[in-house]
C-alpha positions in Angstrom: -15.2 -9.0 36.4 -17.1 -6.7 38.8 -16.4 -3.0 38.4 -18.7 -0.6 40.2 -18.3 3.2 40.2 -16.4 4.6 43.1 -18.5 7.3 44.8 -18.3 9.3 48.0 -21.3 7.4 49.3 -19.6 4.1 48.7 -16.5 5.1 50.5 -18.5 6.4 53.5 -20.6 3.2 53.5 -17.3 1.2 54.1 -15.6 3.7 56.4 -18.3 4.9 58.8 -19.2 1.5 60.3 -15.5 0.8 61.0 -15.2 4.2 62.8 -18.2 3.2 64.9 -16.9 -0.3 65.5 -13.5 1.1 66.6 -15.3 3.4 69.1 -16.6 0.4 71.0 -13.1 -1.0 71.7 -12.0 1.4 74.5 -15.4 1.2 76.1 -15.0 -2.5 76.7 -11.6 -2.0 78.4 -13.0 0.6 80.6 -15.9 -1.7 81.6 -13.6 -4.6 82.4 -11.6 -2.4 84.7 -14.6 -0.7 86.3 -16.4 -4.0 87.0 -13.4 -5.7 88.5 -12.6 -2.4 90.4 -15.9 -2.9 92.3 -14.2 -5.6 94.3 -12.2 -2.9 96.0 -8.8 -4.6 95.7 -5.8 -3.6 93.6 -4.6 -7.1 92.7 -7.6 -8.1 90.6 -7.3 -5.0 88.6 -3.6 -5.5 88.0 -4.2 -9.2 87.1 -6.8 -8.4 84.5 -4.7 -5.6 83.1 -1.5 -7.7 82.7 -3.4 -10.7 81.5 -5.1 -8.7 78.8 -1.7 -7.1 77.7 0.0 -10.5 77.5 -2.8 -11.9 75.3 -3.1 -8.8 73.1 0.7 -9.0 72.5 0.5 -12.7 71.5 -2.6 -12.2 69.3 -1.1 -9.1 67.7 1.3 -11.3 65.9 -1.5 -12.8 63.8 -3.0 -9.4 62.8 -1.5 -10.0 59.3 -4.5 -12.4 58.7 -6.8 -9.5 58.6 -4.9 -7.5 56.2 -3.7 -10.3 53.9 -7.2 -11.7 53.7 -8.7 -8.3 52.9 -6.4 -7.7 49.9 -6.6 -11.2 48.4 -10.4 -11.4 48.8 -11.0 -7.9 47.4 -9.1 -8.9 44.2 -10.9 -12.1 43.8 -14.3 -10.3 44.3 -13.3 -7.7 41.7 -12.4 -10.4 39.3 -15.8 -12.1 39.8 -14.3 -15.3 41.1 -16.8 -16.2 43.7 -15.2 -19.6 44.5 -11.8 -18.0 45.2 -13.4 -15.4 47.4 -14.5 -18.2 49.7 -11.3 -20.2 49.2 -9.1 -17.3 50.5 -11.2 -17.2 53.6 -11.0 -20.9 54.1 -7.3 -21.0 53.8 -7.0 -18.1 56.3 -9.3 -19.8 58.7 -7.2 -23.0 58.4 -4.1 -20.9 59.5 -6.1 -19.2 62.2 -7.3 -22.5 63.8 -3.9 -24.1 63.5 -2.3 -21.1 65.2 -5.0 -20.9 67.9 -4.8 -24.5 68.9 -1.0 -24.3 68.9 -1.2 -21.4 71.3 -3.4 -23.6 73.6 -0.8 -26.3 73.6 2.1 -23.9 74.1 0.5 -21.5 76.6 2.3 -22.8 79.7 5.7 -21.9 78.2 4.4 -18.6 76.6 2.9 -17.3 79.9 6.0 -18.4 81.9 8.1 -16.3 79.6 5.8 -13.3 79.7 5.9 -13.3 83.5 9.7 -13.4 83.4 9.7 -10.3 81.2 7.0 -8.6 83.3 7.2 -9.9 86.8 4.4 -9.2 89.2 3.6 -9.8 92.8 2.6 -13.4 93.7 -0.9 -12.4 94.2 -1.3 -10.6 90.9 0.5 -13.4 89.0 -1.7 -16.1 90.6 -4.9 -14.1 89.5 -3.5 -13.3 86.1 -2.7 -17.0 85.5 -6.3 -17.9 86.4 -7.5 -15.2 83.9 -5.1 -16.4 81.2 -5.9 -20.1 81.7 -9.6 -19.4 80.8 -9.0 -16.8 78.0 -6.5 -18.9 76.1 -9.3 -21.3 75.0 -10.6 -18.4 72.9 -7.4 -18.2 70.9 -8.7 -20.0 67.8 -11.8 -17.8 67.8 -9.9 -14.6 68.3 -7.4 -15.3 65.5 -10.1 -16.7 63.1 -12.0 -13.4 63.6 -9.1 -11.5 62.1 -9.6 -13.5 58.9 -13.4 -13.1 59.0 -13.1 -9.3 59.6 -10.7 -9.0 56.6 -13.1 -11.0 54.5 -16.0 -8.8 55.5 -14.2 -5.5 54.8 -13.1 -6.8 51.4 -16.7 -7.6 50.6 -17.8 -4.1 51.7 -19.7 -5.6 54.5 -18.4 -3.3 57.2 -21.9 -3.1 58.8 -21.5 -6.7 59.6 -18.1 -5.9 61.2 -19.9 -3.4 63.3 -22.6 -5.9 64.2 -19.9 -8.4 65.2 -18.2 -5.8 67.6 -21.6 -4.8 69.0 -22.4 -8.5 69.7 -19.1 -9.2 71.2 -18.6 -6.2 73.3 -22.3 -5.9 74.4 -22.3 -9.6 75.4 -19.0 -9.2 77.2 -20.2 -6.2 79.2 -23.5 -7.9 80.2 -21.7 -11.1 81.3 -19.0 -9.1 83.0 -21.6 -7.5 85.3 -23.5 -10.8 85.8 -20.5 -13.1 86.5 -18.4 -10.6 88.6 -21.0 -8.5 90.5 -23.9 -11.0 90.4 -22.2 -14.3 90.9 -19.0 -13.2 92.5 -16.7 -15.0 90.2 -14.0 -12.3 90.3 -11.2 -12.4 87.8 -12.4 -15.7 86.4 -15.7 -14.1 85.7 -14.1 -11.4 83.6 -12.2 -14.0 81.7 -15.2 -16.3 81.2 -17.3 -13.3 79.9 -14.6 -12.5 77.3 -14.3 -16.2 76.3 -18.0 -16.6 75.7 -18.1 -13.3 73.8 -15.2 -14.5 71.5 -16.9 -17.8 70.8 -20.2 -16.1 70.1 -18.5 -13.6 67.7 -16.8 -16.5 65.9 -20.2 -18.2 65.5 -21.8 -15.1 64.1 -18.9 -14.3 61.8 -19.0 -17.9 60.3 -22.7 -17.5 59.7 -22.1 -14.2 57.9 -19.6 -16.0 55.6 -21.6 -19.2 55.2 -22.4 -18.9 51.5 -18.7 -18.2 50.6 -17.5 -21.1 52.6 -20.0 -23.4 50.9 -18.8 -22.1 47.4 -15.2 -22.7 48.5 -15.7 -26.4 48.8 -16.0 -26.6 45.0 -12.5 -25.2 44.6 -10.2 -27.7 43.0 -6.7 -27.7 44.6 -7.9 -25.5 47.5 -4.5 -26.0 49.2 -2.4 -26.3 46.1 1.2 -25.3 46.6 1.1 -22.2 44.3 -2.0 -20.8 46.1 -0.5 -21.4 49.5 2.8 -19.9 48.5 1.1 -16.6 47.6 -0.8 -16.6 50.8 2.4 -17.2 52.7 4.3 -14.4 50.9 1.6 -11.8 51.4 1.1 -12.6 55.1 4.8 -12.9 55.9 5.6 -9.5 54.3 2.8 -7.9 56.3 3.9 -9.6 59.5 7.5 -8.4 59.0 6.3 -4.8 58.3 4.1 -4.9 61.4 6.9 -6.1 63.6 9.0 -3.2 62.4 6.3 -0.7 63.0 5.6 -2.0 66.5 9.3 -2.1 67.3 9.5 1.6 66.3 6.8 2.6 68.7 8.3 0.4 71.5 11.6 2.1 71.0 9.9 5.5 71.2 8.5 4.5 74.6 11.8 3.2 75.8 13.6 6.4 74.9 10.8 8.4 76.5 11.5 6.7 79.8 15.0 8.2 79.6 13.4 11.7 79.6 12.1 11.3 83.2 9.0 9.9 84.9 6.9 13.1 84.3 7.8 13.2 80.6 7.2 9.5 80.2 3.7 9.9 81.7 3.1 13.0 79.4 4.1 11.0 76.3 1.8 8.1 77.5 -1.1 10.6 77.7 -0.3 12.1 74.3 -0.1 8.7 72.7 -3.9 8.5 73.4 -4.3 11.2 70.7 -2.6 8.9 68.2 -5.0 6.2 69.2 -8.0 8.5 68.6 -6.5 9.3 65.3 -6.2 5.7 64.2 -9.8 4.9 65.4 -11.2 7.8 63.5 -9.2 7.4 60.2 -8.8 3.6 59.9 -12.1 3.3 58.0 -10.8 5.3 55.1 -7.6 3.2 54.9 -9.9 0.2 54.9 -12.0 1.7 52.1 -8.8 2.1 50.1 -7.9 -1.6 50.7 -11.3 -2.8 49.5 -11.9 -0.5 46.5 -8.2 -0.8 45.3 -8.2 -4.5 45.7 -11.5 -4.9 43.7 -10.2 -2.5 41.0 -7.0 -4.6 40.7 -9.1 -7.8 40.4 -11.3 -6.2 37.8 -8.3 -4.9 35.9 -9.4 -1.3 36.0 -6.4 1.1 36.6 -8.8 4.0 36.3 -10.8 2.7 39.3 -7.5 2.3 41.2 -6.9 6.1 40.8 -10.5 7.0 41.5 -10.5 4.8 44.7 -7.3 6.4 46.0 -8.5 9.9 45.2 -12.0 9.6 46.8 -10.8 7.6 49.9 -7.9 10.0 50.5 -10.0 13.1 50.1 -12.2 12.0 53.0 -9.2 10.9 55.0 -7.3 14.2 54.5 -10.5 16.1 55.5 -10.7 13.9 58.7 -7.0 14.5 59.4 -7.4 18.3 59.1 -10.5 18.1 61.4 -8.6 16.1 64.0 -5.6 18.5 63.8 -7.8 21.5 64.5 -9.7 19.7 67.3 -6.4 18.7 69.0 -5.0 22.2 68.6 -8.1 23.9 70.1 -9.3 21.4 72.6 -6.1 19.3 73.3 -5.4 21.0 76.6 -8.9 20.2 77.8 -8.5 16.6 76.7 -5.1 16.3 78.5 -6.8 17.7 81.7 -9.5 14.9 81.4 -6.8 12.2 80.9 -4.7 13.1 84.0 -5.1 15.0 87.2 -1.3 15.3 87.8 -0.5 19.0 87.3 3.3 18.4 86.3 2.2 15.7 83.7 -0.5 18.1 82.4 2.0 21.0 82.0 4.6 18.7 80.3 2.1 17.2 77.9 0.8 20.6 76.8 4.4 21.6 75.8 4.4 18.8 73.2 0.8 19.1 72.1 1.6 20.9 68.8 3.2 17.6 67.6 -0.1 15.8 68.1 -1.9 18.5 66.2 0.4 17.9 63.3 0.5 14.1 63.6 -2.8 13.4 61.6 -1.6 15.6 58.8 1.9 14.1 58.7 0.7 10.5 59.0 -2.4 10.3 56.8 -0.4 9.7 53.6 1.4 6.6 55.1 -1.8 5.2 56.5 -3.7 5.6 53.3 -0.8 4.1 51.3 -0.8 1.2 53.6 -4.4 0.6 52.6 -3.6 1.0 48.9 -0.7 -1.4 49.0 -2.7 -4.0 51.0 -5.4 -3.9 48.4 -3.0 -4.3 45.5 -1.1 -6.9 47.5 2.2 -4.9 47.0 3.3 -6.3 50.3 6.9 -6.9 49.4 7.1 -3.2 48.5 5.4 -2.2 51.7 7.9 -4.3 53.7 10.9 -2.8 51.8 9.6 0.7 52.3 9.2 0.0 56.1 12.8 -1.2 56.3 14.0 2.0 54.7 11.8 4.3 56.9 12.9 2.6 60.0 16.5 2.9 59.0 16.0 6.7 58.6 14.0 6.8 61.9 16.9 5.2 63.8 19.2 7.9 62.5 16.7 10.5 63.6 16.5 8.9 67.1 20.2 9.1 67.4 20.3 12.8 66.5 17.1 14.7 67.3 16.5 13.7 71.0 20.1 14.7 71.8 19.5 18.1 70.3 16.0 18.9 71.5 15.1 16.4 74.1 11.5 15.2 74.1 10.6 17.5 71.3 13.4 15.7 69.3 11.8 12.4 70.2 8.3 13.5 68.8 10.1 15.0 65.7 11.7 11.5 65.1 8.3 9.8 65.3 6.9 12.4 62.7 10.0 11.6 60.5 9.0 7.9 60.7 5.5 8.6 59.4 6.7 11.0 56.7 9.4 8.7 55.4 7.0 5.8 55.4 4.8 7.8 53.0 7.8 8.9 50.8 9.3 5.4 50.6 6.0 3.9 49.6 5.0 6.6 47.2 7.7 5.7 44.7 6.1 2.2 44.4 2.5 3.5 43.9 2.6 3.2 40.1 2.9 -0.6 40.5 -0.7 -0.4 42.0 -2.1 0.9 38.8 0.1 -1.3 36.7 -1.3 -4.4 38.6 -4.8 -3.3 37.5 -4.0 -3.1 33.7 -5.6 -5.6 31.5 -3.3 -8.6 30.9 -3.3 -8.2 27.1 -2.4 -4.6 27.4 0.5 -5.4 29.8 2.0 -8.1 27.6 
């Protein structure tokens, strides 16, 4: 068993590289848009935008590999089982490559369906299909990187996660500029730059994990039914939970559309505040995943408590800071995000909800990390069903009473009830970390 003391320094060593890594993500999207925008035509910008959204929506379905791998690997690492540490990664990579190559085979049908749901002009659709026909070859790499990222987080190697992001995004930016502005490849150049960056990221990620993958080859029964069943259970629970969560946000946007164009635009601006919150606080939830998972593997319930307390302390501090920043500087941020005076005025009406959002949401985000680390995924799924049921009731009542204020109130209800429904299962996390002899 491995059982190291949980300190503030250790939590920050896990969390801060994730925060920096997240900060590079919106930069890449801005560069993609900026470079293709230099062509001086609307259609290429729209094509890259819609193509990126289609792929992101497809790849999002496999995000469970990041979380599932993180929890399982952290527990194996905490238990000192180096062979299983690599075996969990190898199994996840097998799923990732199978999924990626399946997407390559099925992509004509998938893309046809996507354009039926989101029709575009003939010119935009033609360019978007060109973009997608290149990018789809990166599907195995992109999905595999979810598993590799989860493995690195579980092993407390978040600096390597940051290096992966810097390599991918830096290479992508450089190739964007060369292929589009230098060689004149247009939309195809943006796609080719991203594909090369994805494949390069996969190569570096596999190199980071090389020792663990070598050790995994010594595992007897690597794909034994019992091990695969556990992997399937954990990942399917997370996937269902994620679908429910995404569906809740999608419903929020659909209902916002009923409030009018100005309010819809204002809500879209305000959702950027939630993205900033996620980017800033994700690292602390990831630290909880890692440290709780290792504590469960080491059979140290005291370290579970310590991990939750220290990680959450930093997370709450970050949430308070963000709430204050949004309250004081939110109007200026809104003015930066839009030049439309009606949208600015409308967004500022609802800004207090965004100042409260980090404080209301932090408990649910941290408990997600705790439950993933302890692999209490069935409980997380069950709690999400219950929270969504209450959210649906709130959506039926609050917007009718208070309009868009009621809509934001319902979203706060979702986050609060997610925390409350998970909290009652928290003792199971400590119970999972008790020594086997003591539990029997």
